[in-house]
N, C-alpha and C positions, 0 to 999 in steps of 0.2 A: 256499679253503684245502684242504689234503689231509687225507683221513680214511682209516682202515682199517676196512673193513666186513666183517662175517660175513654171507655170503649163502646158504650151504648147507653141509651137513656137509663139513668139511675144505676149505672154499673161502673164501679171503679175497681181497678186492678193494681196491686203493688207488683211491679215487675223489675227485673234486673236489666241494666243496659250498660253499654260501654260509655266511658267518659272520655271523649276525644280531646286532644290537646287544643288549646285556643289557637285560632288562626291569626294572621297579622291584623292588628287593630282590635283584637278581642282580648278579654280576660276570662278566667274561670273563677266563679264564685262558689265557695263551699256554703251552700244555703243552710242557715241556722233555723229560721222560722219563716213560714209563709202564712199569710192571713187568707181567710175565706170570706168572700163578699157576695153581694146579690148577683153580680155577673157570673160568678162561679156557680151559683145556684141555678141560673138560667142554663148554663152549659150542662150541668148535672141532670137537669130535667129533659134535655134534648131540644130545648127551644132554639138553640143556635146551631143545630146540625147542618143547616144550609151554609153556614159560614166556616165551621171548624172542620179540620181533617182528623179522622180517628185512625188509630188511637192518638189521643192528645195528652201530653203532659202540660197541664194548665197551671194557673197561678201567677199573679202579678204583684201582690203585696208581699214584701219580703225584707229580710236582713241577712247578712252573711259576712264572710271573711274571704278575701282573695287567696286562692290556692295556686294559681298560675297566671302569668302575665305574658301575652303574646308579643311578638315584635310590633313596633309602632304604637304601642299602648303607653305612651310616655306619661310620666308623672304618677304611675301606680306601682305598688310593690306587693309581693306576697305578704299577707298578714294585715293588709289594710281592711278596716271595717267599713262596709258599704251597704247601700241600698241601690235599687235600680229604678230609674224613670223609664217605664216599659213602652216607650214610643220610638218608632223608627219611621222617618218620613222620607219622601223621595227628593225633596228640595227643588223640584222643577214644576210642579203643578201650580195653577193660579193661586191657591191658598198659600202655598209655601212662598211663592214669589211676593205675595202681599205681606209676608212676615207672620203668617199664622200656621207655622209648621206643625204645631200641636194638633191641629185639626186638618192635616194634610188630606187631600181628596183620595189619596191612595195609602192611607196610614196603615202601617203594620203595628197593631197593638200586641206587643209581645206578651205571651201567656194566653192569647186567644187565637190570633192569626198565625202564630209561630210558637214553638215550645217555650214553656214557662218555668216557674220557680219550684214546682213540686218534684224536685230531683236533687240528689245530694251534691252533684257538681253541675253547674249551669254556665254555659258559655254565652256571653253577651258582648255587644260592642262596648268598648271602653267609654265611648261617648255617652252612654246611658248611665254611667255610675254617678252616684252622689255620695260624697264622703260623710261618714258618721263620726261624732265625737267619741273618743276612747272611753269616756265615762258613761255613755248611754247603754243601758242594758239592751241586748239584742232582741228580746221579746218586745220591749217598748218600741224599738226601732222598726219593727215590722209594721207599725202603724203610720209610718211616714207617708206612704202612698195615699191612704184614705184621708189623712189630715191635709195632704196637698190638694185633694179634691175639694175639701171644705175651704181651704185658703183661696183657691181659684174661684169658687162660688161667691165667697164674700167679696173678693176683689172685683168680680164682675158687677156686683150689686152697687158698688160705689157708696156704701153706707158710711155715715160719719158719726162721730161721737154724739151720743144723746138720742140717736134714732131708736124708734120702737120697731122691733122686728118680730115677725111671726114665722115660725118654722112649722110646716105641715108635714108630720111624719117624724116619729121619735125613734127611728132605727139608728144604726151606727152612724151613717152619714148625717142624719138629722141632728144627733147629739153633737157631732163634731162641728157642724155648721153653727149650732147654737153656742158652742164653746168658743169658736174663733170669733163669732160676732160679738159675744160678750167681752172677750179680750180686746176687741177693737173699740169698745166703748158703748156698745148698744145695750138696750134693755130688751130682753128676749122672752117670748112666750112660745110654748111648743104645744101643738095640737096632736094628740095621740089617742087612738081608740083602745089600746091594750092597757089594762089596769096595772099589770106588773111593770111595764115600761114607764107608765105615768108616774108610779111611785118612785122608780129609780131616778127619773128625770127631775122630779120635784126635790129629791134628796140632794141633787146637784145644785139646787138653788134657783131653778127656772120655774116660772109660772107655767102651769099646765092646764089644758082644756080638753074635756071629753066631749067631742062634737055630737055624741049620741044623746047626751043629757043636758047640754048647754047650748044655747043659741050663740054660736061662735062669732057671728057678725056683731051681735049686740054686746057681747063681752069685749071684743076688740074696740068697739066704739066707745064704751065706757072707759076702758083702760087708756085710750088715747084722747080722752076728753072731746070726743066727737070728730076727731080728725081722720082716723084710720091709720093703719100701719105704714111706716115709711117704706119698708121692704117686706115682701112675703116670699119665702122660699118654698116651692112645691117639691117635696122630697118623697112623698108617699107612693106616687104612681097610680093613685086611685082616680077614677072618673069623677067621683063626688068632690074630691079635693080640688080638682081643676075647676069644676063648675063653681065652687065656693070661693076660690082664691081672689077673684076680682072684687068680691064684696067686702074684702078685708083691707084693701089698700086705700091710702089717702089720695087726694087730688094730686096728680103727677107722681104717684107712688110707683114703685118698681116691683114686678113679679119676676122671680128668677126660677126657671124650670130646670130642676136638677134631675128628677127621676126620669128613667127611660120608659116611655109610653109606647107599648107595642102596637097600638092602634090609635086612630084619630079620636080626639076628645072634643066635646062641646065647650065653647068658651063664650062668656057673655060679652060680646063685642060692643053692645050698647053701653055697658059700663066702662069698657076700655075707652070708647069715644067720649063719653060724658065726663069722665074724670081725667082724660088725657093720660091714661096709664101707659107704662112702659113694660113690655114683656121681653125678657131676655132668655136665651138658652145658655147653659153653662156645661161644658163638656171637658173632661180630663183636666189638664194642667200644663203650666209652663215650668221651666227649670227654676225660676225664681219662687214659684209656689212650693216646690220641693224644698228649696233651701230655707224658706220661711217656716215650713212644717217642721224641719229639723230644729230650728230655733225655738219654736213653741213647745215642742216636746222636751227640749233641754231646759226650758224655763219652768216647766211644770204647769203650763197653762192648759193642758189637755188632761181630762180625768181618765187616765189610762186604766186604772184599776177597775173603774166602772165599765169601761168599754170592752176590755178583754174578759170574756166570761170564763173561758177555759182554754187549756192547751192540751192537744192530743198528739199521739204519734201517727205516723203514716198509716199504720194498720187500722187505726180507729177513725179514719177520715169519713168513711161511709156513715158511721154513727154521728159524726159531727154535722153532716148535712141534715140528718134527721132533726137535730136540735135547732138548726137554722130554720128549717121548714116550719117547725112548730112554734117558733118565736121564743123558745126557752133560752136561746143564746143571743147576745148582742153581737159579739165578735169571737170567733174561734180561731186560734192559731194552731198550725200544724208544726210540730217539731220535726224538721226534716233531717238535720244532721247535727254536727257539732255545735252546741250552744254556748261555747266558751265566751 
């Protein structure tokens, strides 16, 4: 089978590998599509070399069809259409015992800490499978994982119908959070510096703000009639965004930190104190978030045509990363194998 391997910073190799039979409790997925995300970009840049083992077959956003089923993988059959929730937890750490298995203290994020979806045949624990509707196109289904991220983020925020929501950062996850929040009944504005992305987001019906030319705090104050936003999602990962987020939230408003910040950031704690703000982290997802993501995609609540910029073959993956780096692409899918 063909695989895409990360071997060194900015170096990807298409290589042949054996496709072992699934072990007991495992299934083999014929991967159809794999999505590339910001975490994959960090891997590609070498920023996660202290964590990953090279060569690494990476990738954790995907869709596919079962090609083999190991013993003890009850309820699954060859031909089933699936995606994978790429988390494996130990079940014994304090976080797991408290019911927070998705953020296990010894979490194996499959596709980062262990081999991922950029291979034609992928063996995974049957427990990670999420069933896909027969009617869902497999390219669309490759978005289930990032939509599940957005569902989890919105769930963490506890927003309610009628809330005013600000999303800082209009990349793929920002657009998905905005879409899920709007579907949940919120009125949503997106802060984004890139002109092309702002135009695209505006075309989806969201209010947009360019923080370089507009006083975002004043805009939000006017938009909310002096109250401030009910929920602010920080998705950009920029220091300036963190510094400004507290100035956008209402009294007892909520700030949800979604972006991965590689270093400490300054936060206006006086504003947190004065307005009794709530700051939450939101990381990965639970199974119910995956199941809800499937429902939202099936309902057409997610603007998939706007999110998926292009689809490339394994041989063009290096070029796809160049598009992601430049901001020319929102989401790139890699066609890995049979896309039936």
